[in-house]
C-alpha positions in Angstrom: 39.6 24.6 -20.1 39.9 21.4 -22.3 43.2 20.9 -24.3 42.8 21.6 -28.1 44.2 19.0 -30.3 45.9 19.9 -33.8 43.5 17.3 -35.3 40.9 14.9 -33.8 40.5 11.8 -36.3 38.6 10.0 -33.8 36.1 12.7 -33.6 35.4 12.4 -37.3 35.2 8.6 -37.1 32.6 8.8 -34.4 30.3 11.1 -36.6 30.4 8.8 -39.6 31.0 5.4 -37.8 27.9 3.6 -39.2 28.7 4.6 -42.8 32.1 3.3 -42.4 31.4 0.0 -40.6 28.7 -0.6 -43.3 31.2 -0.1 -46.1 33.7 -2.3 -44.3 31.3 -5.0 -43.9 30.0 -4.8 -47.8 33.7 -5.1 -48.9 34.4 -7.9 -46.4 31.3 -9.8 -47.6 32.3 -9.4 -51.2 35.8 -10.3 -50.6 37.5 -8.1 -53.3 39.9 -6.4 -51.0 42.6 -5.2 -53.7 41.7 -2.9 -56.7 38.0 -4.1 -56.5 34.7 -2.2 -57.7 35.1 0.3 -54.8 38.3 1.5 -56.2 37.1 1.9 -59.9 34.1 3.8 -58.4 36.3 6.1 -56.2 38.6 6.8 -59.2 35.7 7.9 -61.4 34.2 9.9 -58.6 37.3 11.6 -57.8 38.2 12.4 -61.5 34.8 13.9 -61.7 35.0 16.0 -58.8 38.5 17.4 -59.6 37.5 18.0 -63.3 39.8 15.5 -64.7 39.3 12.7 -67.2 41.2 9.9 -65.1 42.2 9.0 -61.7 44.5 6.3 -60.7 44.2 5.0 -56.8 47.7 4.0 -55.5 49.3 3.1 -52.2 50.2 6.6 -51.0 50.7 10.2 -51.9 54.5 9.8 -52.4 53.7 7.0 -55.0 51.2 9.2 -56.7 53.8 11.9 -57.5 56.7 9.0 -58.2 54.2 7.5 -60.9 53.2 10.8 -62.4 56.8 11.6 -63.2 57.7 8.0 -64.4 54.7 8.3 -66.6 55.9 11.4 -68.3 59.4 9.7 -69.0 61.2 11.5 -66.3 64.7 9.9 -65.5 68.5 10.4 -65.3 69.7 13.6 -67.0 66.3 15.5 -66.4 65.7 18.2 -63.9 62.5 18.9 -62.2 61.8 22.3 -60.5 59.9 22.5 -57.3 59.3 24.3 -54.0 61.9 23.9 -51.1 58.8 24.2 -48.4 57.3 21.0 -48.7 57.3 17.5 -46.9 60.1 15.4 -48.0 57.9 13.3 -50.2 57.9 16.0 -53.0 61.7 15.9 -53.2 61.8 12.1 -52.6 59.8 11.2 -55.6 62.0 13.2 -57.9 65.0 11.7 -56.6 63.8 8.3 -57.2 63.4 8.7 -60.8 67.1 9.5 -61.0 66.4 13.1 -62.0 67.9 16.0 -60.5 65.8 18.1 -58.1 66.1 22.0 -58.7 64.5 24.4 -56.1 62.9 27.9 -56.9 62.0 30.3 -54.2 58.6 31.3 -53.1 56.2 34.3 -53.4 54.2 36.0 -50.8 51.4 33.1 -51.1 54.1 30.8 -49.7 54.0 28.8 -52.9 56.5 28.7 -55.7 57.2 31.9 -57.5 56.7 31.9 -61.1 59.6 34.3 -61.9 61.9 32.1 -59.9 60.7 29.2 -61.9 61.5 31.0 -65.0 65.0 31.7 -63.9 65.5 28.2 -62.9 64.9 26.5 -66.4 67.7 24.8 -68.1 68.2 22.7 -71.3 67.8 19.7 -68.9 64.4 20.8 -67.2 61.5 18.6 -68.0 59.0 19.2 -65.3 57.6 22.0 -63.1 56.3 20.6 -59.8 54.6 23.2 -57.9 53.2 22.3 -54.5 49.8 23.8 -53.5 50.8 24.4 -49.7 48.3 24.6 -47.0 45.4 23.9 -49.6 46.0 27.0 -51.7 46.7 26.5 -55.5 49.9 28.0 -56.6 49.7 30.8 -59.1 49.1 28.5 -62.0 48.3 30.8 -64.9 52.1 32.2 -65.4 53.3 28.6 -64.5 51.3 27.1 -67.3 52.5 29.9 -69.6 56.1 29.2 -68.7 55.5 25.5 -69.4 54.0 25.9 -72.6 56.8 28.4 -73.6 59.5 26.0 -72.8 57.7 22.6 -73.8 57.7 21.4 -70.1 55.3 19.1 -68.3 53.4 20.0 -65.1 52.9 17.8 -62.3 51.0 19.1 -59.5 51.6 18.3 -56.0 48.1 18.6 -54.6 48.7 16.5 -51.5 47.0 19.2 -49.3 44.5 20.7 -51.7 41.5 18.5 -52.5 38.9 20.8 -53.6 40.7 23.9 -53.7 39.9 26.2 -56.8 42.0 28.6 -58.8 40.1 30.8 -61.4 37.1 28.4 -61.4 39.4 25.2 -61.7 40.0 22.6 -58.9 43.2 21.3 -57.9 44.3 18.3 -60.1 43.2 19.9 -63.4 45.9 22.2 -64.1 49.0 20.0 -65.0 49.5 17.0 -67.1 49.2 14.9 -63.9 48.5 15.8 -60.3 49.4 13.6 -57.2 47.1 13.6 -54.1 47.6 12.0 -50.7 44.8 10.4 -48.7 47.2 10.2 -45.6 45.1 10.7 -42.4 46.1 14.1 -41.7 44.8 15.4 -45.3 41.5 17.1 -45.6 40.2 14.0 -47.7 41.6 10.9 -45.8 41.3 7.2 -45.7 42.0 5.1 -42.7 45.7 4.5 -43.5 48.0 5.3 -46.3 46.4 5.9 -49.9 47.1 8.3 -52.8 45.5 9.0 -56.1 46.7 10.5 -59.6 44.5 12.7 -61.8 45.3 13.3 -65.3 43.6 13.8 -68.8 46.3 12.0 -70.6 45.5 8.4 -72.1 49.2 7.2 -72.1 49.8 8.6 -68.5 46.6 6.6 -67.3 47.5 3.3 -69.0 51.1 3.6 -67.8 49.8 4.3 -64.1 47.5 1.6 -64.1 50.1 -1.0 -65.1 52.9 0.5 -62.9 50.9 0.5 -59.9 50.3 -3.3 -60.3 53.9 -4.6 -60.9 53.9 -3.8 -64.7 51.4 -6.3 -65.5 49.5 -6.3 -68.8 47.4 -9.2 -67.5 47.4 -11.9 -64.9 50.4 -13.7 -66.4 52.3 -11.1 -68.4 54.5 -8.5 -67.1 55.1 -5.6 -69.7 57.5 -3.7 -67.6 59.1 -3.9 -64.0 56.6 -1.9 -62.1 56.0 -1.6 -58.3 53.2 -2.8 -55.8 51.3 0.4 -55.1 47.6 -0.6 -55.3 44.8 1.2 -53.4 42.9 -1.1 -51.0 39.1 -1.7 -51.6 38.4 -0.7 -47.9 40.4 2.5 -48.1 38.6 3.4 -51.4 35.2 2.7 -49.9 36.1 5.0 -47.0 37.3 7.4 -49.5 34.2 7.3 -51.3 32.2 8.1 -48.0 34.2 11.1 -47.1 34.4 12.6 -50.5 30.7 13.2 -50.3 31.4 15.3 -47.2 34.5 17.2 -48.5 32.7 20.4 -49.8 30.9 20.7 -46.5 34.3 20.0 -44.5 36.3 22.4 -46.5 33.7 25.2 -46.0 34.1 24.7 -42.2 37.8 25.0 -42.8 37.4 28.4 -44.6 35.1 29.5 -42.0 37.6 28.7 -39.1 40.2 30.4 -41.2 38.1 33.7 -41.6 37.5 33.8 -37.9 41.2 33.5 -37.1 42.1 36.3 -39.8 39.6 38.4 -38.5 40.7 38.1 -35.0 44.4 38.0 -35.4 45.5 40.1 -38.2 46.4 43.0 -36.2 49.0 40.9 -34.3 50.4 38.4 -36.8 50.7 37.9 -40.6 47.7 36.0 -41.8 46.8 34.6 -45.1 44.9 36.6 -47.5 42.8 35.2 -50.2 42.9 36.5 -53.8 39.8 37.3 -55.4 40.0 34.4 -57.8 41.1 31.5 -55.6 39.3 29.5 -53.1 41.7 27.9 -50.7 40.6 25.0 -48.5 42.9 25.7 -45.5 44.3 22.0 -45.1 46.8 24.1 -42.8 46.2 27.6 -41.4 49.5 29.3 -40.9 50.4 32.4 -39.3 53.7 34.0 -39.3 55.3 36.1 -36.5 59.1 36.4 -35.5 58.2 35.5 -32.0 57.0 32.0 -33.2 58.9 29.7 -30.8 57.8 31.8 -27.9 54.1 31.7 -29.0 54.2 28.1 -29.7 55.7 27.5 -26.2 52.8 29.7 -24.8 50.1 27.7 -26.5 51.6 24.5 -25.3 51.3 25.6 -21.9 47.6 26.6 -22.6 47.0 23.1 -23.8 46.7 24.3 -27.4 48.8 22.0 -29.9 50.2 23.6 -33.1 52.6 22.5 -35.5 55.5 24.1 -37.8 55.1 22.9 -41.4 57.9 22.6 -42.1 61.0 23.4 -39.7 63.7 22.6 -42.2 63.3 23.5 -45.9 64.1 20.6 -48.4 67.3 22.3 -49.7 68.9 22.1 -46.4 68.1 18.5 -45.4 70.9 16.3 -45.0 69.7 14.2 -47.9 70.0 17.2 -50.3 73.6 17.8 -49.4 75.0 16.8 -52.7 72.6 19.4 -54.5 75.0 22.1 -53.7 72.5 24.5 -51.9 73.4 26.2 -48.7 71.7 28.8 -46.0 70.8 31.7 -48.0 70.0 29.9 -51.4 66.1 30.6 -51.0 65.9 33.4 -48.4 61.9 33.4 -48.7 61.8 29.8 -47.7 64.2 30.1 -45.1 62.4 33.2 -43.5 59.1 31.1 -43.3 60.8 28.3 -41.6 61.5 30.6 -38.7 58.3 32.4 -38.6 55.4 30.1 -39.5 53.0 28.2 -37.1 50.0 26.1 -38.0 46.9 26.6 -35.8 44.3 23.8 -35.2 41.8 23.7 -38.2 39.6 20.9 -38.8 35.8 20.1 -39.2 35.3 18.9 -35.6 36.8 21.8 -34.2 34.1 23.6 -32.0 33.5 27.3 -32.2 34.6 27.6 -28.4 37.7 25.8 -29.2 38.4 28.3 -31.9 37.6 31.2 -29.5 39.9 29.5 -27.1 43.0 29.5 -29.6 42.1 33.2 -30.5 42.0 34.4 -26.9 45.4 32.6 -26.2 47.2 34.1 -29.2 46.0 37.5 -28.3 46.8 37.1 -24.4 50.4 36.1 -25.6 50.8 39.5 -27.7 48.9 41.7 -25.3 49.9 40.5 -22.0 
């Protein structure tokens, strides 16, 4: 049997090579490489896709979160509540504003639990930052109610969830802002780093436009000290191409997820969709106390898997000064010992899905 890769970016490129090369040639001939017309067009199309008024392209997903927080005035003395089971960029963005990172534990959907968010609020809380892990939107209705009751902002970490839906609305439309990543490992990606912000707030939009471009009001006047986090025109052009295929790709993700769940639910804990949500399964995570043995077995069979993420944020060395310890968030910590991400991507062939299923079943039934 052939090895099964965790992702196969090369296969996706080959499937759309002519479109991508044509876009590269167009941008190159026009010679507008930074913040050109392709960026503006991508921003408009992305905002419309998410159901937001505005979108602002930036250099990466981390900056998308950072700019969102800064645009809302987050800084020293403030607290931002988020989930401990995310990539480090979620916490990094909060830390770089000077605000304090406050974690809340998770619910059964592996996203931040609204009741734990409510318990974590203090007089210093300014923002709730839910993470839509694996492409499944957090339980936003109660989170929105909590935020409204306490006068708090919501910033979505939607890096893994482009196109995901909750009660008929898409990721990027629930908060005051949302930060998306266009990193090559995301379900909508460009050929390198990239990020994008969505918002309905005019002031946030105007601030982000300036902050990503050094704080410039125009070519010669700097209104405030910003950063250089501009989305390249070629990356935006590639993003436009891939956005047109995203619904099709997301449906393939869901189809693979259904096959995994139907075949493996008697052996491992599998995700279960709620009737009012439509995840995109950027990652398909199973849970088993025999995770490490299973992963080793699959590796021997040529099947690549990942653990997203093996060390929760509150136990990272960088978080030591926050005062958290083992046992602070038992649900998140239990996940780090039991979760395993199986391959899921549009180019994954049906026989490869069968290969993964057969290998997992062989491990538990041998």
